[in-house]
N, C-alpha and C positions, 0 to 999 in steps of 0.2 A: 438096799432100800428096797425088802421085805411088800409094801404095802404101796410101792410107785406101779407099778402094772404096764399095763403098753396095749394098744391096738393088735387088737386080734386079727382083722382083715385088712387086706389095701383099699379096698372100697368105703373099707371103717374112716382109714387114715384122710381120701379123700375130702369123703362127705363133712368128718368132722371138722377138719379143719378148713374146708371151703366156707362149713358154717362159721367159724370164726370170726370170715371175713365180708362174710353177707349177716347183712343187717339193716337198722331204715339209714346206712349213707345209701346204699345201691338204691331203696325200691322211693325213699325222701329228696336225698340229696342232690344224687342224679342225674332224676331227671328235671329239675327245678336248675343245677347248675346248669344243665343241658338248654333248658328256654332261655334261661338270660343271656347262653353264650352262643346262641349262634345255631344251635342244631349239631347240624350234620359234621359241620368242619368242627366244631368242638370236640364229638364222637372217633372224628380221626384222629386227633390230635391224644385225644384222651387213652387208641390204642398203642400210638409210639409211644408212651409216657412208660406204659405196662412195661414195656418190653425195654424199657434204657434203661428205668428205676423200682417197677413194681419188680419182675419176675428176679430180676438181680440180690433185691435188695430181700427178698424172700428165702434165695438160697443162701443167703449170707447169715440169716438168724436160722436154719433151718443145720446149718450148721455147723451155729455154735452150741445150737440145742443136742441136737444128736450127739456132737464129742461128746458137752458133758455131760448125758441123762441123768441131768439133773435140774432143780426147781435156777431159775434164771441165773441168782445172784452168784450162786456155786457152780453153773455154767462159764458164766464170761469170767470168773476165778480161777477155771481150772483149764481156759483158754489162755487167758492173755496177763494172768498174775492179779494179789491181793488187788490194787486197785483196781483192776477193770471190773470188779464184783460189785462196783458201788452204777454200773450202767445197768447189772441185774435187778438191782437194789430199785433204782431210778425207775424199770420201768416196773416192777412188781408194782411200785406204790403210784405208778401213773395208772394201772390199772384197774386198783381201791375205786378210787375218785370217777374212771370213765362214769364205774360199777354203779356209782354212787348215784351220780345225775341222768348217765343212761336210763335209770331203774324210775325217772319221773318220768322221763316220755314214754317209754313205754307201756308204763302204768297210765296215762293219760288214751294208748293208743287200747287197753285192755277198756277202759272209762267209754269210751268211743263203740269198741265192741260190744258192748252192752247196749248200750245208748240206741245201737242201729238195732240189734234184734228186737229193742222194747218199742223202734219210733220213734225216738226224741231227736232225732236230728231233721226232723222233716220241717222244712222251713226256710225261709230264703234266706240271705247272706245276710245279711242282720241277726237275725236272731239267731244263724250260725256263728259266727263273731261275738253276740254277746253269749249264748252258750261256754262257747271257749274261756271266754276271760271269768267268767262268773263260777265254773268249773277247778279252772288253772287255779285261780288266790283263793281258790272253797280252803280252810284251815285244817280242815279234815279228810275230806274227799280224796284228796291226791293224793296227800301219805297213806294214805289206807291201802291204794293199788300200787305205791308204790315198796312200802314194806312187803306186800305179798306176794310182788312181782320178786323181789329179791329171793327169799324163802321161797318161792314159787324153784326157782334156781338154783338155789341152796340145797332143794331135795333133791336134785341132778347129780348135781357133783358131789355126794356124802358117795354117793356109790360104787364113784370108783373112777377109773380110767374106761373102764370094756364095759360094765353092767352099766353103771350112768353116761359118762358122755358119746362115747363110742355106741352104744343102742340107743340112745336117744337120739342120736342125730340121724341115726337109719332112721328113721321115723319122720322126723322133723324136716330136714331137708324136700328129701321126694313129694312129703304133705306142701310144702311151699312154692314149692316147682308146680305140680297141680290147681294148685287155685291162681297164681299167679297165671297159668294158659286160661283159664277160662276163663278171669275177668277181662282178657290179653281179646279172648277171639270177642267176648260181647260187647269188646271195646271198639274194636277194628269191623263192627257189623252195624254202628250208627252211621246216618245219610254226613255225609263230607267229613269223614277219617279219614279218608286220603288225601288231605291236608296236612294233619299231624304226621302222621304215617312219612309222607314223601320230607317233611321236616327233620326227619329223624333219621335218614337216609342220603338223601341229598343236597351233598352241601357245598357249601357256598366261602367259595374262603375269601372271599374280599371282607368275610367277617372277622376273619382274625383278626387280636392282635397281641400285641404284647402279657396284658391281661387275661386273654384266652387262651395262652400257649399256660402262666402260671396257673391258671384253676385248674386248666388238666392233671399239670404235673403234683397239683392238692391236690385233686379227687383220685388220682392213681394212689399217691401216697396213703393216701387213710380211705382207699377205702380196703385196700389189704391189710389193715390192721396194723404197718411197719413202725415197725419203735417201742409199741405196747411191750414186749415180752412170748404179749400171745404165740405167736410164732417157731420163738425158740424152747417153751413150754411143749408145747405142743409136739413140738420136733425130736423132744427126750423121752417121749414113748414108741419113735417110731423102732423098726424097726434095719439092720444094720445093713439089711441088704436095702435098704428103700433108694429109688431113684432122686437126687434131691431133685437133682432140675423139671426131671418130666414131673414129676409130682407137683411143684412150682408152677407149670404149664399147665399143667390140668386142674392147677388149685380157682389158680388167676384165669384160666377160659371159663370155670363155671362161675365167677363174682363176676364178670363180666358178662355172661349172658343176663345171668337173676338181673343184670344194671339196665341193659337195652331190653328188654322183655319189657321192666318196666317203665320204660318210658312208651312200650306200647301200650303198654294199662293205663298209661294219663295221656297221652297228646292228641289220640286220635278222638277221645270222649272229650276232652277240653277244649279243640279244634271245632269241632261240631255242633257247638253252641260257642263261640268264641270265643274263649280265653286262653292267655298262652298262658303255661304255668311254672309263672315263672318271682314267682309270689313267696320265696326262701321259707321261713320259718313256721309260717302258715301255712302255707301247701296241702298236709295231707291233712289239718284239722278245722282251716277255714274253709278256702278251696276248693277241695275237691268234695266235702258232703253234697254244694250248691252243684258241684259238677254233674256230680250223678247224678239229681233230684232231674236235673234239668237234659242232662243227653237219653237217658231210658226212660222207659215206661214206667211210673209209680210199681209196679210189682220188680220187674227187672231191676230198678234203681234199689230198690230193697235187699233183693238178693244182694247184688257189685257192694253196695255196701258193707253189709254184714261181712260178704268175702276180702277185700278187699282187707278192713281191720286185723280181721281173726291171721292175715296173712302178714301182718303184721307185728302184730302181737308173735308172730313167728318166726320170723325175722330176727327179732327184737332178742329171743328167746336164746335162738344159736348162738348168736353173741355174748350174750353175759355170762353165759355156760362158761363160756372158753376166758371171758373178763375176770370171773370167781377162780375157776383154775389154774389161773396164773397165784392167784396170793393165796393160794389155799394153798399150792404147794412148794412157793418161800415156805411159810408160819411154820407146817408139819414137819419140813425135813430139818431146816434151819433152829427150830428150835426143838428137835426131837421129840416131838410130842405124835399122837395117835394123828389121824388126816381127817379124822369129823371131829375133833378137837382145832385141827387146825382151818377146818372149811366153816365151822363158830366163829372163831376171832374175822376170818373175811368174812363173814354176813353180818355184824357186829361191829365194824366200820365205816363197811358200805349202808350200813340202815342208818346209820349216824351223820355219812354225807347225804345220802339220799332225804333226810328228814330235813338235813337243813335246805339246801337244794330247791325242794317243794314248797318247801314256809317261804320259803327269801321270792316265791312268785307274785305276790302277794298278799299272804298272808299275812309274813310280820316280814320287819325292815332287818332280812340282815345282807347287809349287803358292801364289798369294799372298793372303793373309790368311783362311786356311782353306778356299779353293775352289780345287778344281784349275785349272789351267791353260787344259783348257775353257773348265770354267764362266767363267770371268773373261774369257776371250775372247768368250764367247757376250755376257758381260753387259755387256762394253763397247761392246759395237755394238750391241744392242738397247735394252740400256737408254737412253744416253747419244749417241753416235755421230749412229744412224738418225733418231733424232728431231729432236738438232741441224739436225744438217745438213739437213732435209725445213721446220722453223721456218724457216730464214735465206732454205731458195729462197721461204716464201711471203712472207718480207720483201725479199728483193729486188725481185718482180715484183709486188707490191703494190703499195711506199710507193718504192723505187729505180729504176730502170730506169723512162723515160717511159712514159707512158701508149699514145702514139701506139704506140712502138714495138711493146708489148706486144697493141696490138688488129691493128697487120702481122699479126705471128704467129698470133696467131691466127684471124685469118680471112683468109692466106695474101694478104694484099696487096690486101685489096676484092673478091677474084673469092669467097670465101664470106660469105653472111650471119653478121654479124657481132649477130644481137638475143640472142642467150644469150652475150653478153659479159660487159655489165652484170652477171648474173647470177655468171660465174664470175668476177671480177674485186673480186668484194663479200666470193663466200667465201673468196678469197685473199688478199684484207686482213685480214678479220673474223673468220670460222668458222676456217676450218680453222690457224688458227695456234692459235687460243685449246682443238680437237679435239688437238692436240699438245700440248699444253704439261697439259693433261690426262692422256693420255695415257705420257706424260712422269714427271708427277707418280706417277700409278699406278704405274706401273713399281717406282717407287721406294720406295712403300709409303706417299709423303707421303697420300695421299687414296683 
């Protein structure tokens, strides 16, 4: 496949793959989950879950992708047989659905970035809540932002792996990190910010419950993009010399660092004005604009608001790029067409889903079983398809593929130490599947 390409540098591999994991889940979901689940105690459990579920799962998807050196469907086929190709197809379809509804929220971030620049978010909590309601339910504005974000993603992916994904990841990830640090410093310098820092780093283990543990498992699972075929697709561009375990550890480390910095950005500012940021989906579009106005001087609040929505947009873009690439690779390789045509097919599918999701937020009655189409897409992917894809990957590598084949990929054909292979295969066979089943049942409300 002459069009496939590959990553050109080790840092490109890390930044691009980390960019696929870093997204709104780090900057929005992680802080509000931390807020509602007891602060530092939740973070301790989250770190343990990263070790038990996150890193082993990443290595597993890396093995599938690098072994196949092709799109997810073909990679699973080559490793497990023709019936296992269904796992790759499922991951690719999942990524298309996620790209569609994720771009709706990413489009909201762009709107809020523009509103911050123009001073349109100045007002009390009631005004900000009304602003969000009117904008999200408008029949045209959010739809245009959604399509614009998908097209922006398309322009990056169509350039290929090295000139598109790697080059832009090398630019976007450091920029995101710098913006995040600036807002963190501004937040931590506010009067009373120490209470927010203590909440984030001083654990109270009496707050740990079964629900908190399962939430930590779920956050570790979703934060690293497990089950989307994203890691598998990116690994297909890895060199044969890439150390898969080290790469997984580095990427998980970057992802976790970004999430904790997001907490340092939000909690000190929120606690300084007496707000606990546990308000779920409304956090970034209703709660935080008011917090920034109350916590900072007018000038500083204006700057922080702009920087915050700029980094949210960048984080969303790094994730949508990876989601787009999964379907693009599947289309052009499976249909034997050019990469640009594959990217166009991916974009058209995502736009169709994105438009329906955007309109379902109030502009039109597009719902299934009482849920908006956007909520249905979110529920289907997060609660069913992602856990199922990751669970089947564990079964494939732990029980179906010959142990020698898996060990060869893990150790780069004996050139790397294999001392941790026994630990990893035990986790993949027993611990990770049980964790995934627990997350799956928790998301469905069974446990």
